[in-house]
Each structure stands twice: as structure tokens, then as C-alpha cells.
KEBA-271337 format. One record per residue (C-alpha): residue number from 1; y, z, x; chain. Coordinates in steps of 0.1 Angstrom, whole numbers, plus 5000, padded with zeros to 4 digits. Layout:
BEGIN
> n; c2; c3; c1; chain
> NUM; Y; Z; X; A;
...
This chain:
BEGIN
> n; c2; c3; c1; chain
> 1; 4768; 5357; 5238; A;
> 2; 4745; 5343; 5205; A;
> 3; 4783; 5344; 5186; A;
> 4; 4801; 5325; 5208; A;
> 5; 4772; 5299; 5213; A;
> 6; 4772; 5294; 5176; A;
> 7; 4805; 5290; 5172; A;
> 8; 4802; 5263; 5202; A;
> 9; 4779; 5244; 5181; A;
> 10; 4789; 5247; 5144; A;
> 11; 4829; 5234; 5167; A;
> 12; 4811; 5203; 5178; A;
> 13; 4790; 5196; 5148; A;
> 14; 4823; 5201; 5122; A;
> 15; 4845; 5178; 5150; A;
> 16; 4816; 5154; 5143; A;
> 17; 4821; 5152; 5112; A;
> 18; 4856; 5153; 5107; A;
> 19; 4859; 5123; 5135; A;
> 20; 4836; 5108; 5110; A;
> 21; 4858; 5112; 5083; A;
> 22; 4886; 5101; 5096; A;
> 23; 4867; 5071; 5105; A;
> 24; 4860; 5069; 5070; A;
> 25; 4897; 5062; 5063; A;
> 26; 4916; 5031; 5064; A;
> 27; 4944; 5023; 5091; A;
> 28; 4967; 5035; 5062; A;
> 29; 4994; 5007; 5072; A;
> 30; 4965; 4981; 5063; A;
> 31; 4966; 4966; 5024; A;
> 32; 4989; 4989; 5011; A;
> 33; 5020; 4966; 5000; A;
> 34; 5040; 4983; 4972; A;
> 35; 5055; 4953; 4955; A;
> 36; 5096; 4950; 4949; A;
> 37; 5116; 4938; 4920; A;
> 38; 5113; 4946; 4884; A;
> 39; 5114; 4908; 4875; A;
> 40; 5087; 4895; 4900; A;
> 41; 5064; 4927; 4889; A;
> 42; 5071; 4918; 4853; A;
> 43; 5052; 4886; 4857; A;
> 44; 5025; 4900; 4880; A;
> 45; 5042; 4892; 4918; A;
> 46; 5033; 4858; 4909; A;
> 47; 5072; 4847; 4927; A;
> 48; 5068; 4828; 4955; A;
> 49; 5078; 4795; 4937; A;
> 50; 5103; 4817; 4914; A;
> 51; 5124; 4838; 4937; A;
> 52; 5157; 4833; 4927; A;
> 53; 5175; 4868; 4930; A;
> 54; 5179; 4892; 4960; A;
> 55; 5141; 4902; 4967; A;
> 56; 5135; 4865; 4975; A;
> 57; 5142; 4885; 5008; A;
> 58; 5106; 4899; 5000; A;
> 59; 5088; 4870; 4984; A;
> 60; 5106; 4839; 4996; A;
> 61; 5133; 4836; 5017; A;
> 62; 5143; 4799; 5004; A;
> 63; 5151; 4811; 4974; A;
> 64; 5182; 4826; 4986; A;
> 65; 5199; 4791; 4990; A;
> 66; 5192; 4786; 4947; A;
> 67; 5217; 4815; 4939; A;
> 68; 5252; 4804; 4934; A;
> 69; 5268; 4833; 4924; A;
> 70; 5276; 4863; 4945; A;
> 71; 5251; 4895; 4941; A;
> 72; 5250; 4926; 4942; A;
> 73; 5211; 4941; 4933; A;
> 74; 5196; 4976; 4930; A;
> 75; 5160; 4989; 4919; A;
> 76; 5141; 5018; 4919; A;
> 77; 5102; 5025; 4908; A;
> 78; 5083; 5058; 4895; A;
> 79; 5049; 5059; 4908; A;
> 80; 5018; 5082; 4894; A;
> 81; 4985; 5083; 4910; A;
> 82; 4956; 5095; 4890; A;
> 83; 4923; 5102; 4913; A;
> 84; 4892; 5112; 4898; A;
> 85; 4861; 5120; 4925; A;
> 86; 4824; 5128; 4914; A;
> 87; 4808; 5144; 4944; A;
> 88; 4773; 5155; 4932; A;
> 89; 4776; 5153; 4898; A;
> 90; 4806; 5178; 4897; A;
> 91; 4840; 5156; 4887; A;
> 92; 4873; 5172; 4905; A;
> 93; 4908; 5144; 4888; A;
> 94; 4940; 5153; 4904; A;
> 95; 4972; 5131; 4908; A;
> 96; 5003; 5122; 4931; A;
> 97; 5041; 5117; 4913; A;
> 98; 5072; 5103; 4928; A;
> 99; 5105; 5083; 4926; A;
> 100; 5118; 5064; 4951; A;
> 101; 5146; 5037; 4960; A;
> 102; 5124; 5002; 4958; A;
> 103; 5148; 4979; 4970; A;
> 104; 5185; 4974; 4970; A;
> 105; 5209; 4947; 4988; A;
> 106; 5230; 4916; 4981; A;
> 107; 5231; 4879; 4982; A;
> 108; 5263; 4862; 4994; A;
> 109; 5263; 4825; 4989; A;
> 110; 5288; 4803; 5012; A;
> 111; 5302; 4776; 4995; A;
> 112; 5294; 4740; 5005; A;
> 113; 5305; 4701; 5001; A;
> 114; 5262; 4694; 4987; A;
> 115; 5235; 4717; 4979; A;
> 116; 5237; 4755; 4990; A;
> 117; 5239; 4779; 5015; A;
> 118; 5237; 4818; 5009; A;
> 119; 5231; 4846; 5035; A;
> 120; 5215; 4883; 5023; A;
> 121; 5206; 4915; 5035; A;
> 122; 5196; 4949; 5024; A;
> 123; 5167; 4974; 5018; A;
> 124; 5133; 4967; 5003; A;
> 125; 5104; 4998; 5005; A;
> 126; 5075; 4970; 5011; A;
> 127; 5049; 4998; 5014; A;
> 128; 5042; 5032; 5002; A;
> 129; 5014; 5061; 5008; A;
> 130; 5015; 5085; 4985; A;
> 131; 4981; 5097; 4975; A;
> 132; 4961; 5134; 4964; A;
> 133; 4926; 5137; 4964; A;
> 134; 4908; 5168; 4954; A;
> 135; 4870; 5168; 4960; A;
> 136; 4848; 5200; 4946; A;
> 137; 4810; 5209; 4938; A;
> 138; 4780; 5220; 4957; A;
> 139; 4762; 5198; 4985; A;
> 140; 4729; 5191; 4977; A;
> 141; 4722; 5174; 5009; A;
> 142; 4694; 5200; 5027; A;
> 143; 4705; 5210; 5068; A;
> 144; 4681; 5184; 5076; A;
> 145; 4697; 5156; 5056; A;
> 146; 4734; 5171; 5063; A;
> 147; 4733; 5194; 5093; A;
> 148; 4773; 5200; 5090; A;
> 149; 4777; 5207; 5053; A;
> 150; 4743; 5207; 5036; A;
> 151; 4740; 5233; 5008; A;
> 152; 4777; 5248; 5011; A;
> 153; 4798; 5244; 4987; A;
> 154; 4828; 5224; 4993; A;
> 155; 4864; 5223; 4981; A;
> 156; 4890; 5198; 4998; A;
> 157; 4918; 5185; 4994; A;
> 158; 4935; 5155; 5012; A;
> 159; 4975; 5148; 5005; A;
> 160; 4991; 5116; 5017; A;
> 161; 5029; 5106; 5015; A;
> 162; 5055; 5085; 5027; A;
> 163; 5065; 5047; 5035; A;
> 164; 5078; 5017; 5054; A;
> 165; 5110; 5005; 5043; A;
> 166; 5124; 4970; 5058; A;
> 167; 5158; 4963; 5069; A;
> 168; 5167; 4928; 5059; A;
> 169; 5185; 4898; 5068; A;
> 170; 5181; 4863; 5056; A;
> 171; 5194; 4828; 5054; A;
> 172; 5184; 4797; 5031; A;
> 173; 5198; 4763; 5030; A;
> 174; 5190; 4733; 5012; A;
> 175; 5177; 4703; 5033; A;
> 176; 5175; 4677; 5006; A;
> 177; 5182; 4676; 4970; A;
> 178; 5154; 4698; 4958; A;
> 179; 5142; 4709; 4989; A;
> 180; 5152; 4745; 5001; A;
> 181; 5144; 4762; 5031; A;
> 182; 5150; 4803; 5044; A;
> 183; 5139; 4826; 5069; A;
> 184; 5144; 4863; 5071; A;
> 185; 5141; 4892; 5098; A;
> 186; 5132; 4923; 5091; A;
> 187; 5133; 4958; 5110; A;
> 188; 5108; 4985; 5098; A;
> 189; 5105; 5021; 5097; A;
> 190; 5091; 5046; 5078; A;
> 191; 5068; 5072; 5079; A;
> 192; 5033; 5091; 5074; A;
> 193; 5024; 5124; 5066; A;
> 194; 4985; 5139; 5061; A;
> 195; 4969; 5165; 5052; A;
> 196; 4932; 5176; 5052; A;
> 197; 4922; 5213; 5036; A;
> 198; 4883; 5217; 5035; A;
> 199; 4870; 5253; 5024; A;
> 200; 4831; 5249; 5031; A;
> 201; 4812; 5281; 5013; A;
> 202; 4773; 5294; 5019; A;
> 203; 4777; 5303; 4977; A;
> 204; 4741; 5308; 4976; A;
> 205; 4732; 5325; 5009; A;
> 206; 4712; 5297; 5025; A;
> 207; 4727; 5299; 5058; A;
> 208; 4720; 5331; 5080; A;
> 209; 4749; 5334; 5099; A;
> 210; 4782; 5308; 5081; A;
> 211; 4797; 5329; 5052; A;
> 212; 4830; 5306; 5051; A;
> 213; 4838; 5274; 5070; A;
> 214; 4879; 5261; 5068; A;
> 215; 4892; 5227; 5088; A;
> 216; 4928; 5222; 5086; A;
> 217; 4939; 5183; 5100; A;
> 218; 4971; 5174; 5096; A;
> 219; 4989; 5142; 5112; A;
> 220; 5026; 5129; 5112; A;
> 221; 5031; 5099; 5122; A;
> 222; 5066; 5078; 5129; A;
> 223; 5063; 5042; 5125; A;
> 224; 5094; 5016; 5138; A;
> 225; 5092; 4981; 5143; A;
> 226; 5096; 4945; 5128; A;
> 227; 5087; 4912; 5112; A;
> 228; 5097; 4877; 5098; A;
> 229; 5091; 4854; 5076; A;
> 230; 5098; 4814; 5068; A;
> 231; 5097; 4798; 5032; A;
> 232; 5102; 4767; 5015; A;
> 233; 5109; 4757; 4979; A;
> 234; 5104; 4726; 4963; A;
> 235; 5108; 4708; 4927; A;
> 236; 5084; 4685; 4929; A;
> 237; 5090; 4677; 4891; A;
> 238; 5114; 4682; 4871; A;
> 239; 5095; 4710; 4851; A;
> 240; 5074; 4722; 4882; A;
> 241; 5085; 4740; 4915; A;
> 242; 5063; 4746; 4947; A;
> 243; 5066; 4775; 4972; A;
> 244; 5051; 4786; 5005; A;
> 245; 5058; 4816; 5025; A;
> 246; 5046; 4822; 5058; A;
> 247; 5047; 4862; 5073; A;
> 248; 5053; 4862; 5111; A;
> 249; 5025; 4887; 5125; A;
> 250; 5039; 4927; 5117; A;
> 251; 5042; 4949; 5151; A;
> 252; 5043; 4987; 5148; A;
> 253; 5051; 5012; 5168; A;
> 254; 5037; 5045; 5162; A;
> 255; 5049; 5083; 5176; A;
> 256; 5020; 5103; 5160; A;
> 257; 5014; 5142; 5162; A;
> 258; 4985; 5161; 5152; A;
> 259; 4966; 5198; 5145; A;
> 260; 4934; 5202; 5137; A;
> 261; 4923; 5244; 5130; A;
> 262; 4891; 5255; 5124; A;
> 263; 4880; 5294; 5110; A;
> 264; 4851; 5309; 5109; A;
> 265; 4841; 5337; 5089; A;
> 266; 4802; 5352; 5092; A;
> 267; 4779; 5373; 5072; A;
> 268; 4790; 5399; 5091; A;
> 269; 4824; 5398; 5083; A;
> 270; 4837; 5389; 5117; A;
> 271; 4858; 5358; 5121; A;
> 272; 4871; 5332; 5146; A;
> 273; 4892; 5302; 5152; A;
> 274; 4897; 5275; 5173; A;
> 275; 4930; 5257; 5174; A;
> 276; 4943; 5221; 5190; A;
> 277; 4970; 5195; 5186; A;
> 278; 4982; 5168; 5205; A;
> 279; 5004; 5131; 5200; A;
> 280; 4996; 5096; 5211; A;
> 281; 5021; 5066; 5207; A;
> 282; 5003; 5031; 5202; A;
> 283; 5012; 4997; 5187; A;
> 284; 4995; 4981; 5151; A;
> 285; 4996; 4943; 5156; A;
> 286; 4990; 4927; 5120; A;
> 287; 4977; 4893; 5118; A;
> 288; 4996; 4862; 5100; A;
> 289; 4998; 4858; 5063; A;
> 290; 5001; 4828; 5041; A;
> 291; 5012; 4824; 5006; A;
> 292; 5015; 4803; 4982; A;
> 293; 5030; 4798; 4947; A;
> 294; 5033; 4770; 4916; A;
> 295; 5054; 4770; 4886; A;
> 296; 5064; 4753; 4858; A;
> 297; 5086; 4755; 4825; A;
> 298; 5058; 4736; 4797; A;
> 299; 5088; 4741; 4766; A;
> 300; 5128; 4756; 4769; A;
> 301; 5125; 4791; 4773; A;
> 302; 5094; 4794; 4788; A;
> 303; 5076; 4797; 4820; A;
> 304; 5042; 4800; 4841; A;
> 305; 5039; 4813; 4875; A;
> 306; 5009; 4813; 4896; A;
> 307; 5004; 4830; 4936; A;
> 308; 4978; 4830; 4964; A;
> 309; 4983; 4853; 4993; A;
> 310; 4960; 4851; 5021; A;
> 311; 4952; 4876; 5050; A;
> 312; 4927; 4879; 5079; A;
> 313; 4927; 4919; 5081; A;
> 314; 4897; 4919; 5108; A;
> 315; 4925; 4903; 5130; A;
> 316; 4946; 4937; 5133; A;
> 317; 4946; 4953; 5167; A;
> 318; 4958; 4985; 5184; A;
> 319; 4970; 4982; 5216; A;
> 320; 4954; 5016; 5224; A;
> 321; 4933; 5032; 5198; A;
> 322; 4946; 5064; 5179; A;
> 323; 4914; 5084; 5185; A;
> 324; 4882; 5087; 5206; A;
> 325; 4858; 5069; 5184; A;
> 326; 4880; 5043; 5174; A;
> 327; 4881; 5010; 5186; A;
> 328; 4894; 4976; 5176; A;
> 329; 4859; 4962; 5170; A;
> 330; 4861; 4986; 5140; A;
> 331; 4887; 4963; 5124; A;
> 332; 4853; 4930; 5128; A;
> 333; 4829; 4957; 5116; A;
> 334; 4851; 4975; 5087; A;
> 335; 4877; 4955; 5073; A;
> 336; 4875; 4921; 5059; A;
> 337; 4902; 4886; 5047; A;
> 338; 4913; 4887; 5013; A;
> 339; 4924; 4863; 4990; A;
> 340; 4948; 4877; 4965; A;
> 341; 4955; 4856; 4935; A;
> 342; 4983; 4868; 4906; A;
> 343; 4992; 4851; 4875; A;
> 344; 5025; 4853; 4848; A;
> 345; 5044; 4839; 4821; A;
> 346; 5077; 4849; 4812; A;
> 347; 5093; 4840; 4777; A;
> 348; 5134; 4838; 4772; A;
> 349; 5142; 4848; 4729; A;
> 350; 5165; 4820; 4721; A;
> 351; 5199; 4835; 4714; A;
> 352; 5192; 4869; 4721; A;
> 353; 5191; 4877; 4755; A;
> 354; 5159; 4890; 4760; A;
> 355; 5129; 4878; 4784; A;
> 356; 5095; 4894; 4774; A;
> 357; 5069; 4896; 4807; A;
> 358; 5038; 4897; 4811; A;
> 359; 5013; 4892; 4846; A;
> 360; 4980; 4901; 4864; A;
> 361; 4975; 4905; 4896; A;
> 362; 4939; 4905; 4920; A;
> 363; 4943; 4923; 4952; A;
> 364; 4908; 4930; 4969; A;
> 365; 4910; 4959; 4990; A;
> 366; 4903; 4951; 5026; A;
> 367; 4886; 4981; 5040; A;
> 368; 4848; 4977; 5036; A;
> 369; 4828; 5006; 5059; A;
> 370; 4792; 5006; 5060; A;
> 371; 4783; 5035; 5033; A;
> 372; 4813; 5027; 5012; A;
> 373; 4806; 5001; 4980; A;
> 374; 4831; 4989; 4961; A;
> 375; 4825; 4992; 4923; A;
> 376; 4856; 4978; 4909; A;
> 377; 4881; 4955; 4930; A;
> 378; 4915; 4963; 4930; A;
> 379; 4933; 4946; 4898; A;
> 380; 4970; 4947; 4883; A;
> 381; 4979; 4945; 4850; A;
> 382; 5015; 4940; 4844; A;
> 383; 5043; 4938; 4818; A;
> 384; 5084; 4933; 4817; A;
> 385; 5114; 4932; 4802; A;
> 386; 5144; 4918; 4808; A;
> 387; 5181; 4918; 4796; A;
> 388; 5202; 4894; 4804; A;
> 389; 5244; 4898; 4796; A;
> 390; 5270; 4862; 4797; A;
> 391; 5251; 4855; 4834; A;
> 392; 5268; 4885; 4849; A;
> 393; 5248; 4914; 4845; A;
> 394; 5208; 4916; 4842; A;
> 395; 5186; 4947; 4838; A;
> 396; 5148; 4944; 4840; A;
> 397; 5119; 4974; 4836; A;
> 398; 5084; 4964; 4845; A;
> 399; 5051; 4985; 4837; A;
> 400; 5024; 4976; 4865; A;
> 401; 4990; 4997; 4862; A;
> 402; 4960; 4995; 4889; A;
> 403; 4927; 5001; 4891; A;
> 404; 4897; 5002; 4914; A;
> 405; 4864; 5025; 4921; A;
> 406; 4847; 5032; 4951; A;
> 407; 4812; 5050; 4958; A;
> 408; 4809; 5068; 4993; A;
> 409; 4776; 5074; 5005; A;
> 410; 4761; 5072; 4972; A;
> 411; 4770; 5107; 4967; A;
> 412; 4803; 5103; 4962; A;
> 413; 4823; 5081; 4935; A;
> 414; 4863; 5079; 4936; A;
> 415; 4883; 5062; 4907; A;
> 416; 4917; 5054; 4914; A;
> 417; 4942; 5045; 4885; A;
> 418; 4979; 5040; 4894; A;
> 419; 5013; 5035; 4875; A;
> 420; 5036; 5025; 4887; A;
> 421; 5076; 5019; 4865; A;
> 422; 5101; 4992; 4881; A;
> 423; 5137; 4995; 4868; A;
> 424; 5159; 4972; 4882; A;
> 425; 5197; 4956; 4883; A;
> 426; 5218; 4928; 4896; A;
> 427; 5255; 4921; 4892; A;
> 428; 5269; 4887; 4894; A;
> 429; 5304; 4875; 4903; A;
């Protein structure tokens, strides 16, 4: 009877703890943009007022009308994410690495008596969820300070994978000699897989009953949805262009299946377990996104570009919260509005067919719950090179290095570094 009561108490405490862990993780579809196109990445994502290839579907569909020849486009991306976690002074590093399609599609311009008209369709990978985080160390908090895992040695690994793909269709037209407008519609699909495996061990024999607790938590989610984008692009003076876009609120339907397994080993060698699973369907509604871009050519063969994007993530809503202790109030309390800033430059080496690019992006984290301190905001430094052959073929390569740092509840520091490589090719006919 004592053992059964003890198991129930431990189960309740551990379940509360992992609900708290779940709440300490952001809604995965919020603020995980992956970006597309090697040329755009090379100039730091400052592409709203440039947008002169297939990736205009993503950055600013109005730019499609400036494309005068049929274009086939394809792009791959490789990403490696390094994560270092310091837990009560003990550091553990791990990484996740993957290569995936980034975008591919076609632009079809339509001959017109005056101005430009073009259609485009294809795929863009707009979000990435890949990561791997490992935590190891002795929890120095007392049982009074942390009744869940105090005085136990923690060995935890969290794995995440998946992403969102957008199957896009867009159209753009010149409405004046120097002004074009465009719109795109995206049909979204993707998945998210999450697993947590935690082992808490009484390495110092401070607990009189428990020897080891193993908790395994998994989630598999499939997403379907749609979004839309409206853009405008204008040449306000010979060397200066302005671009602006509005993203219509994103709506996603999520079908989620979860499992929670707990295993207990006692000091006398006996074992017990508790298994739970379930599923839930819900919708996620995201807010408007506004982007403004400015680019100019201060001299022949040179380009300078800057972008600003604003989105208020506190307006995100669930149709039905995915867990009992989750509510739409969490978006108001734990999220914030952000202003993403990007700058970049490009220089074409005369008579060489080569272009050199540099860029910088500051993309603040949208998730700032109580107990989490952002020691270093999310930022990216980019560089790239382009090869152009007789205006018919272009090959672009870009490198994107990102980093940010978090402190969680004063006892855990997470230091993230990502390295992305983009390879794009375009053919014009």
C-alpha cells in the first residue's frame, strides 16, 4: 500500500514537472522561419525590394512581374545546429544536422503590349523544427526547493525534427511604368516530431525510496493550412526601389498524437511503470506580418538593401488549447511583438560574371516566458557568391551563421549556434 501511494505521489509530481517543461517550450510554429533562396540569404534576407527571381513568391510576389524570361529554379539547404547547455556548472554539447530541399518552381512571364505580367508556382520550405538538446548534471537544489528532481542526477535529451512546406501560386502585374503589384496563395503541409527522454538517478543515495526515474515523452503532429501574401514594388527614383508586403494571418490545422511513459526503479530493485497516450485536433491562428524594404544602387554593379518586418505574436490563438494547462492567455503573457531588421550589400565584379554578397539580420526571439532571460538576441551573419553565365544560368551559394543565448530559471544556460548553407540554381529561357 505504501509503495502504491508513493508511486501515485511521484507520478503526480513528475507529471506536474513535465507539464511545466512543456509550457517552457514555445509553440513550435511561432518564430521558426527558415528563409529561402541563396541570393536573398547572401544579403541578409533584405530582399523585399529586390525580389527578382522565383523566391519573390516568398519575399515579395510583386517582383515576379519584373522577370521577362521563363525561369526554372531550384535550391537545397544544409543546416547544422550546435547547442551547449550548462546545468549547475556541468556543460554538455550536441548537434543536429540535415540537408533538405529549400525551394523549387517555375516563373512564366506572359507577353504584354506594355509592362509585365507573370505567373509562378512551386514549393518553399518556410519553417524548420530540427534540433537536438542534451542536459546532464547533478541537480543541486534541495528537495524543499525542488521536490520533483532535487538532489538527483539528470540525464536528458530532447530531439525535434520536421518543418512546414508551402506549395505556392503567385501572380504579379505592372500597374504603372515603375509600379508592380502581386499576390501569392500558399497551401501548407508539414510535420513535427518531438521526443524527450529523461533519466533521474539517486547517485548520492539521498532518496530513501527511489533509485531511478525514467520519463519518456513523445509528440507527433501533422499540419495542414493556407496563407496569402500581397506585395507592391516601386521604383521611386532611378537608383532607389521600395517594396512592401502584408502576410494574411496564417491558419494551421494540427493533428497531434502524444505518449507519456514513466518508469520507476526502487532501492529494493522492484520496478513499476505508468503509460499514457492520446490525441487532439486543434487550429492555430497567427497574426498579420508587415514588411518594408528599401534598396538602391549607389554606383554601377553595386546594390545596398535594407528590410524591416513587424509581427505581434501575442495575437496568436488556439481554437482549442492542446493541453490542460495551456491557454491563449499564454501568448499574451509569454510572447511579444518583434521587429526583424536586415541589411545587405551586393557587388558585381565587372566582366567576370561574379557577384559578392554580405548581410546581417537581427531576428528577436518571440518567446519570453517568466524565468527565461535572453542573454543574447537571435542574430545572423551572412555571406554569398553568385555566378552568372550569359544571363541564362545563375548559380548562387550562401552561408548563414546564427546564434543566441538563454538563461532558464538561473540554473540552466542554453547557447545555440546554427550554420546553414544554401545552394540555388536558376535557368532562363
